[in-house]
C-alpha positions as CSV (number, residue, x, y, z in Angstrom):
1,M,-50.8,-3.8,-21.7
2,F,-51.4,-7.6,-21.6
3,A,-54.1,-7.2,-18.9
4,A,-55.9,-4.8,-21.3
5,L,-55.5,-7.3,-24.2
6,G,-56.6,-10.2,-22.0
7,D,-60.2,-9.1,-22.1
8,E,-62.1,-10.7,-25.0
9,T,-64.2,-7.6,-25.7
10,R,-61.1,-5.4,-25.9
11,M,-59.4,-7.9,-28.2
12,R,-62.5,-7.7,-30.5
13,L,-62.2,-3.9,-30.5
14,V,-58.5,-4.1,-31.3
15,A,-59.4,-6.5,-34.2
16,R,-62.1,-4.1,-35.5
17,L,-59.6,-1.3,-35.5
18,C,-57.0,-3.5,-37.2
19,E,-59.5,-4.4,-40.0
20,G,-61.4,-1.1,-40.3
21,G,-58.7,1.5,-39.5
22,P,-59.6,4.5,-37.4
23,L,-63.3,4.3,-36.3
24,S,-65.8,6.3,-34.3
25,I,-67.7,4.8,-31.3
26,T,-70.8,4.7,-33.6
27,R,-69.0,2.6,-36.1
28,L,-67.3,0.4,-33.4
29,T,-70.7,-0.4,-31.9
30,A,-72.4,-1.0,-35.2
31,G,-73.6,-4.6,-35.5
32,S,-72.9,-5.4,-31.9
33,K,-75.1,-5.7,-28.8
34,M,-72.8,-3.5,-26.8
35,S,-73.8,0.0,-25.8
36,R,-71.7,3.0,-26.7
37,Q,-71.0,3.5,-23.0
38,A,-69.6,0.0,-22.6
39,V,-67.4,0.4,-25.7
40,T,-66.2,3.7,-24.3
41,K,-65.1,2.0,-21.0
42,H,-63.2,-0.6,-22.9
43,L,-61.5,1.9,-25.1
44,A,-60.5,3.9,-22.0
45,A,-58.8,0.8,-20.6
46,L,-57.0,0.3,-24.0
47,S,-56.0,3.9,-24.0
48,Q,-54.6,3.8,-20.5
49,A,-52.5,0.8,-21.7
50,G,-51.2,2.9,-24.6
51,L,-52.8,0.7,-27.2
52,V,-55.3,3.1,-28.7
53,R,-55.7,6.9,-28.9
54,S,-58.5,9.2,-30.0
55,D,-58.7,12.4,-31.9
56,R,-61.7,14.7,-32.1
57,A,-63.4,15.0,-35.5
58,G,-66.2,17.4,-35.1
59,R,-68.6,16.1,-32.4
60,E,-67.1,12.5,-32.5
61,R,-63.9,10.9,-31.3
62,I,-62.1,8.8,-33.8
63,W,-60.2,5.9,-32.3
64,R,-57.0,4.4,-33.8
65,L,-54.5,1.8,-32.8
66,E,-51.1,2.7,-31.4
67,T,-49.3,0.2,-33.6
68,K,-45.9,0.9,-31.9
69,R,-47.3,-0.6,-28.6
70,L,-48.6,-3.7,-30.5
71,V,-45.2,-4.2,-32.1
72,E,-43.6,-4.0,-28.7
73,A,-46.0,-6.6,-27.4
74,G,-45.2,-8.8,-30.3
75,R,-41.4,-8.5,-29.7
76,Y,-41.9,-9.3,-26.0
77,L,-44.0,-12.4,-26.8
78,S,-41.5,-13.5,-29.4
79,A,-38.7,-13.3,-26.9
80,I,-40.6,-15.3,-24.4
81,S,-41.4,-17.9,-27.1
82,E,-37.7,-18.2,-28.0
83,Q,-36.9,-18.7,-24.3
84,W,-39.5,-21.5,-24.0
85,D,-38.3,-23.1,-27.3
86,A,-34.7,-23.2,-26.0
87,A,-35.8,-24.6,-22.6
88,L,-37.9,-27.3,-24.3
89,E,-35.0,-28.2,-26.6
90,R,-32.7,-28.5,-23.6
91,L,-35.2,-30.8,-21.9
92,R,-35.6,-32.9,-25.1
93,R,-31.9,-33.4,-25.4
94,L,-31.7,-34.3,-21.7
95,V,-34.5,-36.8,-21.9
96,E,-33.1,-38.4,-25.1
97,T,-29.6,-38.8,-23.7
98,E,-30.6,-40.3,-20.4
99,P,-30.3,-44.1,-20.3
């Protein structure tokens, strides 16, 4: 999941889906220099990571976020952040109590 989100283009696509809700490839590529084929490849990677899914609407596919996976990612990052905060606090106390 984090490898998929680590790509700048994929993060932009996730941001577009966050802002605009479910969108077709046509709408996702509007205003960008990326081809529909390139966007499709990035969406496939996000889909494999469980971050997006698509539904057919006539001749188009409509892409939407899988918010449950994003919530899981947020929880994971929050837990890591708390661990780092605790480790830094222990280090701070150690440094401040050393003569």
